[in-house]
KEKE-903016 format. One record per residue (C-alpha): residue number from 1; residue in three letters; x, y, z. Coordinates in Angstrom, 2 decimals. Layout:
KEKE-903016
<pt seq="NUM" type="ALA" px="X" py="Y" pz="Z"/>
...
//
This chain:
KEKE-903016
<pt seq="1" type="MET" px="-0.36" py="-110.30" pz="-129.79"/>
<pt seq="2" type="PHE" px="-1.56" py="-113.97" pz="-129.99"/>
<pt seq="3" type="CYS" px="-1.88" py="-116.48" pz="-127.33"/>
<pt seq="4" type="VAL" px="-1.51" py="-119.94" pz="-129.22"/>
<pt seq="5" type="HIS" px="-2.72" py="-123.13" pz="-127.69"/>
<pt seq="6" type="GLY" px="-1.53" py="-126.49" pz="-128.65"/>
<pt seq="7" type="ALA" px="-2.98" py="-127.55" pz="-132.11"/>
<pt seq="8" type="ALA" px="-2.56" py="-131.30" pz="-131.00"/>
<pt seq="9" type="ASN" px="-5.09" py="-130.88" pz="-128.28"/>
<pt seq="10" type="GLY" px="-7.69" py="-129.44" pz="-130.70"/>
<pt seq="11" type="THR" px="-7.64" py="-125.99" pz="-129.31"/>
<pt seq="12" type="PHE" px="-7.27" py="-122.73" pz="-131.02"/>
<pt seq="13" type="ALA" px="-5.14" py="-119.50" pz="-131.26"/>
<pt seq="14" type="GLU" px="-7.03" py="-116.43" pz="-129.46"/>
<pt seq="15" type="THR" px="-6.19" py="-112.85" pz="-130.48"/>
<pt seq="16" type="LEU" px="-5.69" py="-110.46" pz="-127.84"/>
<pt seq="17" type="THR" px="-6.17" py="-106.55" pz="-128.26"/>
<pt seq="18" type="ARG" px="-3.49" py="-104.42" pz="-126.65"/>
<pt seq="19" type="ILE" px="-5.15" py="-101.05" pz="-125.22"/>
<pt seq="20" type="LEU" px="-3.12" py="-98.17" pz="-124.08"/>
<pt seq="21" type="ALA" px="-5.39" py="-96.32" pz="-121.60"/>
<pt seq="22" type="VAL" px="-4.60" py="-92.73" pz="-120.43"/>
<pt seq="23" type="ALA" px="-6.11" py="-90.31" pz="-118.00"/>
<pt seq="24" type="ASP" px="-5.67" py="-87.18" pz="-115.95"/>
<pt seq="25" type="GLU" px="-1.75" py="-87.13" pz="-115.65"/>
<pt seq="26" type="ILE" px="0.76" py="-86.96" pz="-118.42"/>
<pt seq="27" type="ASP" px="3.14" py="-89.99" pz="-118.38"/>
<pt seq="28" type="GLU" px="6.40" py="-88.60" pz="-119.20"/>
<pt seq="29" type="ALA" px="7.80" py="-91.97" pz="-120.02"/>
<pt seq="30" type="LEU" px="5.62" py="-92.05" pz="-122.94"/>
<pt seq="31" type="TYR" px="7.65" py="-89.24" pz="-124.60"/>
<pt seq="32" type="GLY" px="10.58" py="-91.71" pz="-124.84"/>
<pt seq="33" type="ASP" px="11.08" py="-95.05" pz="-126.65"/>
<pt seq="34" type="LYS" px="8.85" py="-96.73" pz="-124.20"/>
<pt seq="35" type="LEU" px="5.90" py="-95.48" pz="-126.30"/>
<pt seq="36" type="THR" px="6.56" py="-97.46" pz="-129.55"/>
<pt seq="37" type="LYS" px="7.52" py="-100.56" pz="-127.44"/>
<pt seq="38" type="LEU" px="4.23" py="-100.99" pz="-125.97"/>
<pt seq="39" type="ARG" px="2.76" py="-101.70" pz="-129.37"/>
<pt seq="40" type="PRO" px="-0.89" py="-100.92" pz="-128.50"/>
<pt seq="41" type="ASP" px="-3.56" py="-101.63" pz="-131.08"/>
<pt seq="42" type="ILE" px="-5.83" py="-98.91" pz="-129.71"/>
<pt seq="43" type="VAL" px="-5.42" py="-95.89" pz="-127.45"/>
<pt seq="44" type="VAL" px="-8.38" py="-94.70" pz="-125.03"/>
<pt seq="45" type="SER" px="-8.14" py="-91.55" pz="-123.13"/>
<pt seq="46" type="CYS" px="-10.48" py="-91.26" pz="-120.19"/>
<pt seq="47" type="GLY" px="-10.25" py="-87.19" pz="-119.91"/>
<pt seq="48" type="ASP" px="-8.49" py="-84.42" pz="-118.38"/>
<pt seq="49" type="LEU" px="-5.35" py="-84.48" pz="-120.64"/>
<pt seq="50" type="PRO" px="-4.07" py="-81.77" pz="-122.80"/>
<pt seq="51" type="PHE" px="-4.99" py="-82.09" pz="-126.43"/>
<pt seq="52" type="ASP" px="-1.63" py="-81.80" pz="-127.86"/>
<pt seq="53" type="TYR" px="-0.62" py="-84.69" pz="-125.52"/>
<pt seq="54" type="LEU" px="-3.29" py="-86.85" pz="-127.28"/>
<pt seq="55" type="GLU" px="-2.35" py="-85.53" pz="-130.68"/>
<pt seq="56" type="TYR" px="1.26" py="-86.72" pz="-129.90"/>
<pt seq="57" type="LEU" px="0.11" py="-90.10" pz="-128.85"/>
<pt seq="58" type="VAL" px="-1.69" py="-90.69" pz="-132.08"/>
<pt seq="59" type="SER" px="0.70" py="-89.26" pz="-134.47"/>
<pt seq="60" type="ARG" px="3.62" py="-91.44" pz="-133.04"/>
<pt seq="61" type="LEU" px="1.66" py="-94.58" pz="-132.70"/>
<pt seq="62" type="ASP" px="-0.57" py="-94.34" pz="-135.77"/>
<pt seq="63" type="VAL" px="-3.44" py="-96.29" pz="-134.35"/>
<pt seq="64" type="PRO" px="-6.94" py="-95.27" pz="-133.52"/>
<pt seq="65" type="LEU" px="-7.36" py="-92.95" pz="-130.37"/>
<pt seq="66" type="LEU" px="-10.70" py="-92.67" pz="-128.88"/>
<pt seq="67" type="PHE" px="-11.41" py="-90.17" pz="-126.08"/>
<pt seq="68" type="VAL" px="-14.03" py="-88.74" pz="-123.59"/>
<pt seq="69" type="PRO" px="-13.78" py="-85.21" pz="-121.95"/>
<pt seq="70" type="GLY" px="-13.01" py="-84.84" pz="-118.39"/>
<pt seq="71" type="ASN" px="-14.33" py="-82.15" pz="-115.94"/>
<pt seq="72" type="HIS" px="-11.33" py="-80.12" pz="-116.43"/>
<pt seq="73" type="ASP" px="-11.54" py="-80.27" pz="-120.34"/>
<pt seq="74" type="PRO" px="-13.20" py="-77.57" pz="-122.28"/>
<pt seq="75" type="SER" px="-16.68" py="-78.07" pz="-123.67"/>
<pt seq="76" type="LEU" px="-16.49" py="-79.78" pz="-127.12"/>
<pt seq="77" type="ARG" px="-20.16" py="-79.03" pz="-127.95"/>
<pt seq="78" type="LEU" px="-20.58" py="-77.21" pz="-131.22"/>
<pt seq="79" type="PRO" px="-21.79" py="-73.57" pz="-130.70"/>
<pt seq="80" type="ASP" px="-25.36" py="-73.31" pz="-131.15"/>
<pt seq="81" type="THR" px="-25.09" py="-70.67" pz="-134.05"/>
<pt seq="82" type="THR" px="-25.81" py="-70.51" pz="-137.77"/>
<pt seq="83" type="TRP" px="-23.15" py="-72.55" pz="-139.59"/>
<pt seq="84" type="SER" px="-22.63" py="-73.91" pz="-143.12"/>
<pt seq="85" type="PRO" px="-21.47" py="-77.43" pz="-143.73"/>
<pt seq="86" type="LEU" px="-17.96" py="-76.22" pz="-144.92"/>
<pt seq="87" type="GLU" px="-17.34" py="-74.18" pz="-141.86"/>
<pt seq="88" type="LEU" px="-18.17" py="-77.48" pz="-139.68"/>
<pt seq="89" type="GLU" px="-15.72" py="-79.58" pz="-141.45"/>
<pt seq="90" type="GLN" px="-13.03" py="-76.85" pz="-140.98"/>
<pt seq="91" type="ARG" px="-13.32" py="-76.71" pz="-137.21"/>
<pt seq="92" type="VAL" px="-14.02" py="-79.93" pz="-135.35"/>
<pt seq="93" type="PRO" px="-13.59" py="-79.64" pz="-131.69"/>
<pt seq="94" type="GLY" px="-11.11" py="-81.69" pz="-129.94"/>
<pt seq="95" type="PRO" px="-7.50" py="-83.24" pz="-130.50"/>
<pt seq="96" type="ALA" px="-6.77" py="-83.66" pz="-134.27"/>
<pt seq="97" type="GLY" px="-6.76" py="-87.30" pz="-135.30"/>
<pt seq="98" type="CYS" px="-8.68" py="-88.60" pz="-132.39"/>
<pt seq="99" type="GLU" px="-12.28" py="-89.62" pz="-131.95"/>
<pt seq="100" type="ASN" px="-14.73" py="-88.34" pz="-129.38"/>
<pt seq="101" type="VAL" px="-16.90" py="-91.15" pz="-128.12"/>
<pt seq="102" type="ASP" px="-18.71" py="-89.28" pz="-125.49"/>
<pt seq="103" type="GLY" px="-22.25" py="-90.43" pz="-125.73"/>
<pt seq="104" type="ARG" px="-21.39" py="-92.49" pz="-128.92"/>
<pt seq="105" type="LEU" px="-20.62" py="-96.07" pz="-129.99"/>
<pt seq="106" type="ALA" px="-17.82" py="-96.69" pz="-132.20"/>
<pt seq="107" type="GLU" px="-16.47" py="-100.00" pz="-133.71"/>
<pt seq="108" type="VAL" px="-12.48" py="-100.05" pz="-133.75"/>
<pt seq="109" type="ARG" px="-10.40" py="-103.02" pz="-134.74"/>
<pt seq="110" type="GLY" px="-13.30" py="-105.32" pz="-134.06"/>
<pt seq="111" type="LEU" px="-14.31" py="-103.81" pz="-130.80"/>
<pt seq="112" type="ARG" px="-17.47" py="-102.10" pz="-129.92"/>
<pt seq="113" type="ILE" px="-16.40" py="-99.06" pz="-127.75"/>
<pt seq="114" type="ALA" px="-18.82" py="-96.53" pz="-126.15"/>
<pt seq="115" type="GLY" px="-18.10" py="-93.62" pz="-123.81"/>
<pt seq="116" type="LEU" px="-19.52" py="-91.12" pz="-121.47"/>
<pt seq="117" type="GLY" px="-17.28" py="-88.22" pz="-120.26"/>
<pt seq="118" type="GLY" px="-17.63" py="-85.76" pz="-117.31"/>
<pt seq="119" type="SER" px="-17.89" py="-86.09" pz="-113.56"/>
<pt seq="120" type="LEU" px="-20.45" py="-85.28" pz="-110.88"/>
<pt seq="121" type="ARG" px="-21.22" py="-81.63" pz="-110.51"/>
<pt seq="122" type="TYR" px="-19.35" py="-79.86" pz="-107.81"/>
<pt seq="123" type="LYS" px="-19.10" py="-76.28" pz="-109.27"/>
<pt seq="124" type="ARG" px="-20.03" py="-74.28" pz="-112.43"/>
<pt seq="125" type="GLY" px="-18.20" py="-75.59" pz="-115.57"/>
<pt seq="126" type="PRO" px="-18.48" py="-77.78" pz="-118.44"/>
<pt seq="127" type="ASN" px="-18.53" py="-81.69" pz="-118.46"/>
<pt seq="128" type="GLN" px="-20.27" py="-81.84" pz="-115.19"/>
<pt seq="129" type="TYR" px="-23.54" py="-83.62" pz="-114.36"/>
<pt seq="130" type="SER" px="-25.87" py="-84.59" pz="-111.56"/>
<pt seq="131" type="GLN" px="-26.81" py="-88.43" pz="-111.11"/>
<pt seq="132" type="ALA" px="-30.11" py="-87.78" pz="-112.84"/>
<pt seq="133" type="GLU" px="-28.39" py="-85.96" pz="-115.84"/>
<pt seq="134" type="MET" px="-25.84" py="-88.68" pz="-116.36"/>
<pt seq="135" type="ARG" px="-28.70" py="-91.29" pz="-115.99"/>
<pt seq="136" type="TRP" px="-30.43" py="-89.65" pz="-118.90"/>
<pt seq="137" type="ARG" px="-27.13" py="-89.58" pz="-120.95"/>
<pt seq="138" type="ALA" px="-26.56" py="-93.16" pz="-120.29"/>
<pt seq="139" type="LEU" px="-30.14" py="-94.19" pz="-121.48"/>
<pt seq="140" type="LYS" px="-29.47" py="-92.45" pz="-124.74"/>
<pt seq="141" type="LEU" px="-26.28" py="-94.19" pz="-125.19"/>
<pt seq="142" type="GLU" px="-27.92" py="-97.53" pz="-124.15"/>
<pt seq="143" type="PHE" px="-30.40" py="-96.72" pz="-127.01"/>
<pt seq="144" type="ARG" px="-27.79" py="-96.18" pz="-129.58"/>
<pt seq="145" type="ILE" px="-26.16" py="-99.50" pz="-128.44"/>
<pt seq="146" type="ARG" px="-29.33" py="-101.30" pz="-128.88"/>
<pt seq="147" type="LEU" px="-29.92" py="-100.13" pz="-132.27"/>
<pt seq="148" type="LYS" px="-26.67" py="-101.69" pz="-133.52"/>
<pt seq="149" type="ARG" px="-27.47" py="-105.22" pz="-134.59"/>
<pt seq="150" type="VAL" px="-24.90" py="-107.98" pz="-133.89"/>
<pt seq="151" type="ARG" px="-24.92" py="-111.56" pz="-134.15"/>
<pt seq="152" type="ASN" px="-23.19" py="-114.07" pz="-131.92"/>
<pt seq="153" type="ARG" px="-21.34" py="-111.52" pz="-129.93"/>
<pt seq="154" type="ARG" px="-21.87" py="-109.01" pz="-127.01"/>
<pt seq="155" type="LYS" px="-23.29" py="-105.51" pz="-128.07"/>
<pt seq="156" type="LEU" px="-20.69" py="-103.67" pz="-126.05"/>
<pt seq="157" type="ASP" px="-16.95" py="-104.54" pz="-125.54"/>
<pt seq="158" type="VAL" px="-15.33" py="-101.55" pz="-123.75"/>
<pt seq="159" type="LEU" px="-16.83" py="-98.66" pz="-121.87"/>
<pt seq="160" type="VAL" px="-14.67" py="-95.59" pz="-121.62"/>
<pt seq="161" type="THR" px="-15.54" py="-93.04" pz="-118.95"/>
<pt seq="162" type="HIS" px="-13.89" py="-90.36" pz="-117.12"/>
<pt seq="163" type="ALA" px="-15.56" py="-90.88" pz="-113.60"/>
<pt seq="164" type="PRO" px="-15.77" py="-94.15" pz="-112.13"/>
<pt seq="165" type="PRO" px="-18.68" py="-96.61" pz="-111.68"/>
<pt seq="166" type="PHE" px="-20.46" py="-95.67" pz="-108.17"/>
<pt seq="167" type="GLY" px="-18.95" py="-97.42" pz="-105.31"/>
<pt seq="168" type="LEU" px="-15.61" py="-98.35" pz="-106.97"/>
<pt seq="169" type="ALA" px="-13.38" py="-95.71" pz="-105.89"/>
<pt seq="170" type="ASP" px="-11.69" py="-94.86" pz="-102.73"/>
<pt seq="171" type="ALA" px="-13.19" py="-91.44" pz="-102.40"/>
<pt seq="172" type="LYS" px="-14.95" py="-89.45" pz="-99.72"/>
<pt seq="173" type="ASP" px="-15.99" py="-86.30" pz="-101.53"/>
<pt seq="174" type="PRO" px="-18.91" py="-86.09" pz="-103.75"/>
<pt seq="175" type="ALA" px="-17.05" py="-84.98" pz="-106.86"/>
<pt seq="176" type="HIS" px="-15.22" py="-88.43" pz="-107.16"/>
<pt seq="177" type="LEU" px="-17.98" py="-90.81" pz="-106.13"/>
<pt seq="178" type="GLY" px="-18.75" py="-91.93" pz="-109.66"/>
<pt seq="179" type="PHE" px="-22.17" py="-92.57" pz="-111.31"/>
<pt seq="180" type="VAL" px="-24.81" py="-95.13" pz="-110.60"/>
<pt seq="181" type="ALA" px="-25.67" py="-94.96" pz="-114.30"/>
<pt seq="182" type="PHE" px="-22.53" py="-96.69" pz="-115.32"/>
<pt seq="183" type="ASN" px="-23.08" py="-99.58" pz="-112.81"/>
<pt seq="184" type="ARG" px="-26.53" py="-100.02" pz="-114.98"/>
<pt seq="185" type="LEU" px="-24.81" py="-99.93" pz="-118.22"/>
<pt seq="186" type="ILE" px="-22.16" py="-102.54" pz="-117.19"/>
<pt seq="187" type="LEU" px="-24.71" py="-104.82" pz="-115.68"/>
<pt seq="188" type="GLU" px="-26.96" py="-104.52" pz="-118.86"/>
<pt seq="189" type="PHE" px="-24.30" py="-105.22" pz="-121.50"/>
<pt seq="190" type="HIS" px="-21.52" py="-107.01" pz="-119.60"/>
<pt seq="191" type="PRO" px="-18.67" py="-105.36" pz="-121.64"/>
<pt seq="192" type="VAL" px="-15.12" py="-107.17" pz="-121.07"/>
<pt seq="193" type="LEU" px="-13.66" py="-103.91" pz="-119.78"/>
<pt seq="194" type="ALA" px="-14.78" py="-100.60" pz="-118.15"/>
<pt seq="195" type="VAL" px="-11.89" py="-98.02" pz="-118.04"/>
<pt seq="196" type="HIS" px="-11.92" py="-94.73" pz="-116.19"/>
<pt seq="197" type="GLY" px="-9.91" py="-91.87" pz="-114.83"/>
<pt seq="198" type="HIS" px="-10.62" py="-89.08" pz="-112.31"/>
<pt seq="199" type="ILE" px="-9.40" py="-90.82" pz="-109.19"/>
<pt seq="200" type="HIS" px="-5.69" py="-90.06" pz="-108.75"/>
<pt seq="201" type="PRO" px="-3.68" py="-92.64" pz="-107.17"/>
<pt seq="202" type="TYR" px="-0.81" py="-90.36" pz="-105.99"/>
<pt seq="203" type="GLY" px="1.71" py="-93.19" pz="-106.20"/>
<pt seq="204" type="ARG" px="-0.41" py="-95.82" pz="-104.80"/>
<pt seq="205" type="ALA" px="-0.92" py="-99.21" pz="-106.79"/>
<pt seq="206" type="GLN" px="-4.45" py="-99.36" pz="-108.16"/>
<pt seq="207" type="PRO" px="-6.11" py="-102.76" pz="-108.11"/>
<pt seq="208" type="GLU" px="-8.50" py="-103.96" pz="-110.70"/>
<pt seq="209" type="ARG" px="-12.23" py="-104.14" pz="-109.66"/>
<pt seq="210" type="GLN" px="-14.91" py="-106.14" pz="-110.93"/>
<pt seq="211" type="ILE" px="-18.65" py="-105.58" pz="-111.69"/>
<pt seq="212" type="ASP" px="-20.07" py="-109.11" pz="-112.48"/>
<pt seq="213" type="SER" px="-17.87" py="-110.23" pz="-115.41"/>
<pt seq="214" type="THR" px="-16.37" py="-106.87" pz="-116.16"/>
<pt seq="215" type="ARG" px="-12.86" py="-105.64" pz="-115.48"/>
<pt seq="216" type="VAL" px="-12.78" py="-102.28" pz="-113.96"/>
<pt seq="217" type="ILE" px="-9.47" py="-100.40" pz="-114.52"/>
<pt seq="218" type="ASN" px="-8.31" py="-96.93" pz="-113.25"/>
<pt seq="219" type="ALA" px="-6.19" py="-95.77" pz="-116.19"/>
<pt seq="220" type="VAL" px="-4.44" py="-92.87" pz="-114.31"/>
<pt seq="221" type="ALA" px="-1.83" py="-92.08" pz="-115.63"/>
<pt seq="222" type="SER" px="-1.38" py="-94.93" pz="-118.13"/>
<pt seq="223" type="ARG" px="-2.08" py="-98.66" pz="-118.46"/>
<pt seq="224" type="ILE" px="-1.62" py="-101.44" pz="-121.00"/>
<pt seq="225" type="ILE" px="-4.74" py="-103.65" pz="-120.98"/>
<pt seq="226" type="GLU" px="-4.99" py="-106.92" pz="-123.01"/>
<pt seq="227" type="ILE" px="-8.48" py="-108.22" pz="-123.74"/>
<pt seq="228" type="PRO" px="-9.95" py="-110.91" pz="-126.07"/>
//
């Protein structure tokens, strides 16, 4: 999609990237014609969605789908056992055709997108962390981001997380308060967008939030977001 400004004024055309963000709840409307009419360039999943739902989205849209796991998702860590390279290639954890960016940085359609999955620990189970554990995970991600050399542009465009940044959710229980480490990453790299799930709106409209210059958006159940 293009925003075109008048050439007579010496201005230029700015390209906008359309992101379909999904999280936590299946949007039944996406099983119909609405999905292809949305025309997203990228899909990002913030976790806690069935893998077959993500596989459906990526197969119907034929665009990159990046995801992080939520606290209700299974562990996607490879088992710490003896393996051969061929066995590893045959069984990659996660939904087919989708890219796991948990703790990683990916460059897709001209955007630098990084992710951190999981929630604050509230019981035994995978993809749950203390504030200190997530701080360590975020520091390792920060190191990876800094290793990538870029010129005349930001080092991070989009941060994808399952839990929200700390203090931005209307939540009282500890499991939904969010991570302080995400606020630090946002203030350090000033991405255009930080998108998360985990906070169920239960039918209420979810306003956009702001951390400095970064838009913070709750993706549950689905949102179309346009960014430069």
